[in-house]
N, C-alpha and C positions, 0 to 999 in steps of 0.2 A: 583276757587279752584286749588291748585297745582296739577301738572300732576303726577299721580301714574302709573308706567308701569304695564301693564297687566301681569298676571302670566306667560303667554307664552313668553313675552319679557325677563323676568328675567331668565327663563330656557335657552333661546338662548344665553344670555350674558355670562354664566359661561364657556361654551366650548371655546368662543373667548378669555376670560381672561387666561384660561389654556394654550391655544396655544401660546399666547404672552409670558407667563412665560417660556415655554419650549424653544422658540426661543431665549429669553434673556440669558438663561443658556448656550445654545449652542454657542452663540456669545462670551460670556465671556470665555468659555473654549477654543475656537479657538484662542483667542487673549492672552492667558496666557501661558507663557513658562513652560515646564515641570520642576518640581523641583526635582533634583537628590536625591535619597534616600541615606542617610548616613549609611554606613555599619560599624559596630563596629568590628574592627579587634583585635585579641588577642587570647591567650591561657588561658583557665579557669581551675582551679583545681576542679575536680569532685569527686575524691576519693583519700584518703591518708592513708598510713600505716607507722607507725614508724616515725623516725626523718627526716623531710624534711625541708630544709631551702630555703626561698624565697630570691633571689638575685636581688637587685636593683643597680643602678649606684653608689649610695653613701652609701648604707646601706644593711643590711641583717636582716631577722627576721624569726621566725618559720612560716611555711606555714600552711594555713587552707583551708578547703573546701570553695569555692567561691572566693578565691584570683584570680587576673587576671595578666597576663604578657602581656603588651600592648605596650611596648617601646623597641626600639633597645637597647640591653644590658641587658634587664630583663632576669632572668633565675631562675633556682633552682638547688639544690644539695641534693641528697638523701644519707642517712647514711647507716650503716650496717643493713641488714634485713628490709630496708625501701622500699617503692614503692609508686608511684603516678600515677593517670590517668588524663591526660589533654585533654580537648576538644578544637579542633581547630575551632575558630569562633563559629558559632551555627549550621552549617550544613556541614562542610568539613570532619570531622572525629575525631578520638581519637588517643592519644599517650599513650602507656604503658611504663612508665619509671621504670627501675629496680633499685636495690640497688647500692650504690657507683657510682652514675652517676652524671655528671654535664652537664647541658644543658643551652644554652642562645639563645636569638633571634638575628639574624643578619640582617634580612630584613622582613618588614611587610608592604606591599603596595597593592594598587589596580591597575590592568592593565587598559588600555584605553577601553577595551571591557567588563569591569566588572569582569574580572578574579581576583583571589586572588593569591598574590605572597608571599610565606612564605619560608624563608631560616633560618635554625637553625644551631647552632654549638654544637656538642657533643664532648667535649674534652676527656672524659673518660666514661666508663660504657656501658650501653645497653639500647636501645630504640626500641620499636616495634610500627609501624604505622598501623592504620586501617582507610584508607581514601576512600571516595566515588570517583567514576570516575569523572574527571573534564569535564565540558561541554564547558567552554570558552577556546579558543586557547591561551589566555594570562595567564592562570593559571599556577603556578609553585609551586612545593614543593621540597625542597632540604635539605639534612642533610650533613653538612660539618664536617669532622673530621681532625685530624692532618695529615692524610695520603691522603685524597681525598674527592670527593663529590659524593653523591648518589642522583639522581634526579628522580622524578616520576610524573605521571599525574593521580594519584588515584590508590592505590593498597594497599596490605598488605605485608609489608616487615620489616626487622629488621637489626640493626647494633650493633656490639659489638666492643668496643674500648679499647685496652690495654693501660697501662701506657706509653709504648714507642710509641704510636700512631698507631700501626698496627691495621687495621680495618677488621673485618669480616662482610660480607653482605649476607643476605639470603632473597629470594623472595618467598612468599607463594602464592600470586595471583597477576595478573596484570603483569607489567614489570618495571624494574629499569634500569637506565643507570648509570654505575659507571665510574668516570673520575678522572684521576690523571696523572701527568707528561706529559701533552699534549695529552693523549690518552684516548679514551672512549671504554668501553666494555659493551654490552647489557647483562642484567641478567634477563632472562624470568622466568616465574613462575616455581617453582620446582627446582631451581638451587641456588648455592651459590658461592661466590668467596672471595678473600682477596685483600687488598691494603696495601703495605708496604710503609712507608714514603720515598718519592723521587723516587718511581717506579710506572710504570703503573699498572692497575688492572690485576690480574691473570685471566686466562680463566675460564669460569664457569664449575662447576662440579655438579652432581646431589645433591639435597638438602638432608642432613642427619638429622639435628636438633637433634643431639645425645649428651647428656651431660655425657656420660659414661667416665670411666677412667680405664686405664690399668697401672700397675705400678710394679716396682721391687725395691729391696733395695740392697745397697752395703755398707758393713762395712769395715773400714780401720783404720790403726794406723798412727798417725803422732806425733813424739816426745813423744812416749809412751802414747799418748792420743787417745782414741777410738772415731771415728766419724761414723755416718751413713748418707748415701745419699739416698733420695727418688728420683727416676727417673720415672716421670709420662708421660703418652701418652694420648692425647686427640685429638679431631678434631681440626685442625689448626685454624679454624675460631672462636673458642670458647675463652672466657676469663676464667682465673683461679685465685682463691684466696686460699692461705693456711693460716689458722688461721687469716683470715681477711686481709692478706697482698697480694697485686697483684703480679702475677708471669709472667715473660716473656715466651711466648710460641713460639718456633722456627717454621721454615717452615714445619717441619715434625710433628708438634704438640707436641714436647717434652719439658718438663721443669724439672729442677733439684733443689733440696733443700737439704742442708747439715746441720745437727744438731749434737751437742755433744751427744754421745750415753749414755743414762741413762735408767734405768729400766722402763719398761712400758711407753716408750715415744710414745705419741699419737698426731696426727695432724688431722685437719679437712680440707678437700679439697673441695671447692665449684666450680663447673663447670657451666658456663652459656653460652647458645647458642645465636646467633644473634637474634633469635625469642623470647628469654626470657625464654626458658625452663631451669630449674635448677635442679641440683642434688648435694646433700651434701654427701661426702664420708669420713667416719671415718677410719683412718688407724693407726695401731700400728706399729711403726718402729722397735721396739724391743720387 
């Protein structure tokens, strides 16, 4: 008769087989190289309001929630009274992009230690960042404007860029380093400064985040024609639009607008701070 193992023999054999399986799995794991996890880099559109255009290297199209910017040169442009929220990767943070803003990707890379390197270009408009504090030393986040660069390692700050390139920067939390013309100026939480094209950053001053406006009017005659000039005063770091047209704000925060004097002449002045706070002022010039 063929040999049939006793019940006790079979119960003893199962632990031995289990131990062999565990040893085999461990040997395979020890001889297998670790497979690096691919990280999907990019900016994703999470919220959108008004007219927002997605910019690619060869084309442009209306943006929609879920769109991704994932290549150097990709970007977006917001129209009047438009806004968009972008998520940086899946866990780095968010960007609040205001109206009349153009933003593009300059660099989107991974550092050797796994850090994320994100460099953006904002040629005009206003952007506010809400980033977690970075844990990898190789991580970088920079916003370049026509005037200079603002770099952080996780913070909440904002930039506003005028048409002439002048840039206002404000830090709400964390710390920012502003750089231009071969010089760098630290901008700690609760401070703001400016960068003029071709010049180093100004020294920090306490954060105001004030979209207020003071103004006066001057009426004058030229060749028997009556004109009126609006002379406005804002915080110098702010951007200003009058009836949708960008205005140059000087170092003292002053701007001027001259119009042909007509009855009940009215203008709308929109003031935007680097942190994105806005206020619309309706002014009757006559």
